[in-house]
N, C-alpha and C positions, 0 to 999 in steps of 0.2 A: 430345825431344820426338818420337814415334813418330811414321815414314812409314811408309804404306800401299803397297803392290807397285800401283800404279792406272793406269801407262800407256798411252795410247791404242791402241799397238804391243802392249801384253800384251793387252787384253781384245779384241784385231782377230784374230790367231794365237788366243787361245781360244774363239772365233764361229769362225771357217773351220776348228777343231776338231771344233767340233761339230757343223758343220752336215755335215763326211764323212763323221760318224761317221755320224747319223742318214740320210742317204744310201745308203749303203754296207748301214743296216739293215732301211731300204723293199725297197731292189731284191733282197734275201736273202727276202725274206719273198715275191715275187714269182715266180720260178722254183725249182717244188719239182723234186727228182731221182726216180724209185725206181728198180730193179735186179727187176727180174720174171719171170713166166714167163707169153704169152699164153694165155688162156684161149679165148677167140675171137675173135672179128672179122664183122664185118657189116664189105662196102663200099655204097657211096653207089648210088643207082640211077643216078643219072646218072656214078657215077665219081671225082668230084670231091674225097674224100672218105673213111675208113674210121676206123668205130667200136669201138676194140679196147680188150679187159677184159685188165687184165694186173692179175693177183695180185702182190701185194705180198711180196716175199720177207723183208725188216725187218721190217713188221710186219703179217703174215701177216689182208692184205685185197684186196679189190680194186677194182680204179681202172679207171672207163671212161677212154677217151683219145680225143682228135678228132685225127686227122689228116688233114692237107689235105696236105703233100708228096707233089710229083708220083711220083718216085722209090721212097717206100717203098710212097707204092698199087701200084705196081707190083712189087714183090716180093709184095706179098701177093696179089695180080691172081693170078703167072706159080710162086707156090709158093712162093720162095725163105725167104719167110715165113709160117709156120702156125702153128698151137695149135702149142704144147709149146714153141714156141722160150721160148731164155731171154735179153729184151734190155735196154739200158737206154733209159732218158727224162728226157728234163726237158718238163717243163709245164707251164701256167701258168693257172690259173680266171679266167674271163672269158666275160660272158652265159650264166653257168649251163653253161656247158663245162669240161672241165681239157681245153684246146688243145697240141697236143706241137707244141715247138722243136725238139727230138733225139731220135730213135728208132735204134739202133743195135740190130744183133745180138749179145751176146756171145760175140767171137772162138775160135777153139775146140772148137764144133758141128761 
């Protein structure tokens, strides 16, 4: 008589493995990375955000990033970050904009 491997423990482990694999895939889709050059930027009139246009060096296309980090905004305001600066960023698309969660100048410049 053949016996199939259908223990409750095996089913539970398989379910957990599939669940964790699915969660990792969903979170990987949320944050996207970019390495590129700042083409232009606009500081909002209230001074609480910056719309930076970055040319992606890998895909050779321009992406608009919405930056709300006060330290990064100050760097744009005082000239430490300007057009032509090479940056590395992470962003997430929501509400029709690319919201930046990480925005740093590539070191060595």
